[in-house]
C-alpha positions as CSV (number, residue, x, y, z in Angstrom):
1,M,-32.8,110.9,-30.7
2,L,-32.4,107.4,-31.9
3,N,-34.1,106.9,-35.2
4,T,-36.0,103.6,-34.9
5,A,-36.4,103.5,-38.7
6,R,-32.6,103.2,-39.3
7,F,-31.9,101.2,-36.2
8,P,-34.8,98.8,-35.7
9,F,-34.0,97.9,-32.1
10,T,-36.6,97.6,-29.5
11,A,-36.1,98.8,-26.0
12,A,-35.8,95.2,-24.8
13,S,-32.9,94.5,-27.2
14,A,-31.0,97.6,-25.9
15,V,-31.3,96.3,-22.4
16,V,-29.9,92.8,-23.4
17,V,-26.9,94.4,-25.2
18,S,-26.1,96.6,-22.2
19,M,-26.1,93.5,-19.9
20,L,-23.8,91.5,-22.2
21,A,-21.1,94.2,-22.5
22,P,-19.6,93.7,-19.0
23,L,-19.5,89.9,-19.5
24,E,-17.5,90.3,-22.8
25,F,-15.1,92.6,-21.0
26,A,-14.6,90.2,-18.2
27,Q,-14.0,87.3,-20.6
28,A,-11.4,89.5,-22.4
29,Q,-9.6,90.0,-19.1
30,V,-9.5,86.2,-18.3
31,D,-8.2,85.5,-21.8
32,A,-5.4,88.0,-21.3
33,F,-4.4,86.5,-17.9
34,Q,-2.9,83.2,-19.1
35,V,0.2,81.5,-17.7
36,E,3.0,81.9,-20.2
37,P,5.0,78.7,-20.9
38,E,8.3,80.4,-20.2
39,R,7.0,81.6,-16.8
40,S,5.5,78.2,-15.8
41,F,6.3,76.8,-12.4
42,K,9.2,74.5,-12.3
43,S,9.5,71.7,-9.8
44,S,12.7,70.0,-8.7
45,P,13.4,66.7,-10.5
46,S,13.6,64.8,-7.2
47,L,13.0,65.3,-3.5
48,R,14.2,63.4,-0.5
49,L,11.3,63.3,2.0
50,S,10.4,61.5,5.2
51,G,7.1,59.7,5.5
52,G,5.2,62.6,7.1
53,E,6.0,64.9,4.2
54,L,4.7,62.7,1.3
55,Q,1.1,63.9,1.5
56,V,2.2,67.5,1.4
57,A,4.5,66.8,-1.6
58,A,1.8,64.9,-3.4
59,W,-0.7,67.7,-3.0
60,R,2.0,70.2,-4.2
61,Q,2.7,68.0,-7.2
62,G,-1.0,68.1,-8.1
63,L,-1.0,71.9,-8.0
64,L,2.1,72.2,-10.1
65,T,0.9,69.8,-12.8
66,S,-2.5,71.5,-13.1
67,S,-1.1,75.0,-13.2
68,S,1.9,74.6,-15.5
69,A,2.1,73.9,-19.2
70,N,5.7,72.6,-18.8
71,S,5.7,70.9,-15.4
72,S,7.9,68.0,-14.5
73,Q,6.9,65.1,-12.4
74,L,8.2,64.8,-8.9
75,T,10.0,61.6,-7.8
76,F,9.8,60.5,-4.2
77,E,12.5,58.8,-2.3
78,L,11.8,57.5,1.2
79,A,14.5,58.2,3.7
80,E,16.1,55.2,5.5
81,K,14.2,54.4,8.7
82,Q,16.2,55.3,11.7
83,V,15.9,53.7,15.1
84,A,15.6,56.5,17.8
85,T,17.5,55.9,21.0
86,E,17.8,57.9,24.2
87,H,20.9,56.0,25.4
88,T,24.5,56.6,24.8
89,P,26.7,54.0,23.0
90,V,28.5,53.3,26.4
91,E,25.2,52.3,28.0
92,M,24.1,50.3,25.0
93,I,27.4,48.3,24.9
94,Q,27.3,47.5,28.6
95,S,23.7,46.4,28.3
96,F,24.3,44.4,25.2
97,R,27.2,42.5,26.8
98,K,25.2,41.8,30.0
99,L,22.2,40.7,28.0
100,S,24.0,38.5,25.5
101,G,26.6,36.9,27.6
102,L,29.1,37.2,24.7
103,T,32.8,37.9,25.1
104,W,34.3,41.2,23.9
105,A,35.6,39.5,20.8
106,Q,32.3,37.9,19.9
107,L,30.5,41.2,20.5
108,A,32.9,43.1,18.3
109,G,32.4,40.5,15.5
110,I,28.7,41.5,15.2
111,F,29.8,45.0,14.2
112,H,32.8,44.0,12.1
113,V,35.3,45.8,14.3
114,S,38.2,44.8,16.5
115,S,37.9,44.2,20.2
116,R,40.1,47.3,20.7
117,S,37.6,49.5,18.8
118,L,34.7,48.1,20.9
119,F,36.8,48.8,24.0
120,M,37.3,52.4,22.9
121,W,33.5,52.9,22.4
122,A,32.9,51.4,25.8
123,E,35.2,54.1,27.2
124,G,33.3,56.9,25.6
125,R,35.4,57.3,22.5
126,P,33.6,58.5,19.3
127,I,31.6,56.0,17.3
128,S,30.4,56.4,13.7
129,A,26.7,56.9,13.0
130,G,26.4,53.7,11.1
131,H,27.9,51.6,14.0
132,Q,25.7,53.4,16.5
133,Q,22.6,52.6,14.4
134,A,23.7,48.9,14.1
135,L,24.3,48.8,17.9
136,A,20.8,50.2,18.6
137,Q,19.1,47.9,16.2
138,S,20.9,44.8,17.5
139,L,20.1,45.7,21.1
140,A,16.5,46.2,20.2
141,A,16.3,42.9,18.5
142,L,18.0,41.1,21.4
143,N,15.6,42.8,23.9
144,F,12.7,41.5,21.9
145,V,13.8,37.8,22.0
146,D,15.3,38.0,25.5
147,R,15.1,34.5,27.0
148,G,15.4,35.8,30.6
149,S,19.1,35.2,31.3
150,D,22.5,35.9,29.7
151,E,23.2,32.2,29.5
152,D,20.0,31.4,27.6
153,N,20.5,34.4,25.3
154,R,24.1,33.2,24.5
155,N,22.8,29.7,23.8
156,L,20.2,31.2,21.5
157,L,22.7,33.4,19.6
158,L,25.0,30.5,19.0
159,S,22.3,28.1,18.0
160,D,21.2,27.2,14.5
161,A,18.5,29.5,13.1
162,G,18.0,27.3,10.0
163,N,19.8,26.9,6.6
164,G,23.1,26.4,8.4
165,I,23.2,30.0,9.8
166,T,23.2,31.0,13.5
167,Y,21.2,33.8,15.1
168,Y,24.6,35.4,15.8
169,Q,25.3,35.5,12.1
170,L,21.9,37.1,11.4
171,L,22.8,40.0,13.7
172,E,26.2,40.1,12.1
173,N,24.6,40.4,8.6
174,S,22.1,43.1,9.9
175,K,19.1,40.8,9.3
176,Y,17.2,42.1,12.3
177,E,13.6,41.4,11.1
178,E,14.5,37.8,10.2
179,F,16.3,37.4,13.6
180,T,13.2,38.5,15.5
181,T,10.8,36.5,13.3
182,L,12.7,33.2,13.6
183,A,13.5,33.5,17.3
184,G,10.1,34.9,18.4
185,P,9.3,37.1,21.4
186,G,11.0,36.2,24.6
187,N,10.2,36.7,28.3
188,K,9.0,40.1,29.3
189,R,11.3,41.8,31.8
190,E,12.5,45.3,32.4
191,P,15.3,46.3,30.1
192,L,18.8,46.0,31.6
193,I,19.8,49.4,30.3
194,K,19.6,52.1,32.8
195,K,21.1,55.6,33.3
196,L,24.3,55.0,35.1
197,S,26.1,57.5,37.4
198,K,29.6,58.6,36.6
199,E,30.9,56.4,39.4
200,A,29.1,53.4,38.0
201,E,30.3,54.1,34.5
202,A,33.9,54.3,35.7
203,H,33.5,51.1,37.7
204,N,32.0,49.2,34.8
205,A,34.4,50.6,32.2
206,P,36.8,48.0,30.7
207,K,40.2,48.0,32.3
208,N,42.9,49.3,30.0
209,L,46.2,47.7,31.0
210,A,48.2,50.0,28.8
211,V,50.0,52.9,30.6
212,D,48.9,56.3,29.3
213,F,51.7,58.9,29.8
214,S,49.9,61.6,27.7
215,G,48.8,63.6,30.8
216,I,52.1,63.4,32.6
217,S,54.4,66.4,32.4
218,E,58.0,66.1,31.2
219,E,59.4,67.1,34.6
220,I,57.8,64.0,36.2
221,L,59.0,61.8,33.4
222,D,62.5,63.1,33.9
223,Q,62.6,62.0,37.5
224,D,65.0,59.2,38.3
225,S,62.2,57.2,40.0
226,L,60.6,56.4,36.7
227,R,63.8,55.3,35.1
228,P,65.0,51.7,35.3
229,E,67.9,51.1,37.5
230,P,71.2,50.4,35.8
231,T,72.3,46.8,35.7
232,K,74.8,45.9,38.5
233,L,77.6,43.6,37.8
234,R,78.8,41.3,40.5
235,R,82.2,39.8,40.6
236,V,82.6,36.2,41.5
237,K,85.7,35.1,43.2
238,T,87.4,32.0,42.0
239,R,89.6,29.7,43.9
240,K,92.7,28.2,42.5
241,M,92.8,24.4,42.8
242,T,96.2,23.1,44.1
243,G,97.1,19.6,43.6
């Protein structure tokens, strides 16, 4: 029996004490479950993200900062915008040449390559990712300002865009936004680029005048028909002059 004389508690006080005991135990558990500094989450110093992932990364950064005593800030770097294309470099080069009316040498100058390199791309040879991107962006800009014919487009490219620079030089310097802003939109017509058949690609491919013997066997090369004929000497008869 509880001696009320030594412990002057009322029945109501005993009930309050019994209700507070679980709360104190729960608070002790919360205090014990603390994130230790050495076990804090660590984020990478920098991330390279595309535009669609920035919101997720920012949300993740908020969680890391609020839950870690030693968190580091994330730095965001936007990836370079790429121009998506469904066409091959061969198709784009053929379309660019028809649309611009430029010569092979002029067209090669836009991409800072030789006519031979452009020739090889038009034949289906490998092209670097940077040159393919420049080709796609230049073609997209030219399609935007298309004046309706290759002659009008050539005249536009070679004309003055202001400040002593031509529209051709704007493309050469990769200033596509300035090119389209100064030239303005052109006539709306269907793009010249279309999916060509293999026969059409072979027909429109640039003619290579060099002879390629890489696929010819040595037996055929040894035939006399491929060797030049030896030089024939012809004797000339002379007459003696009698006087």
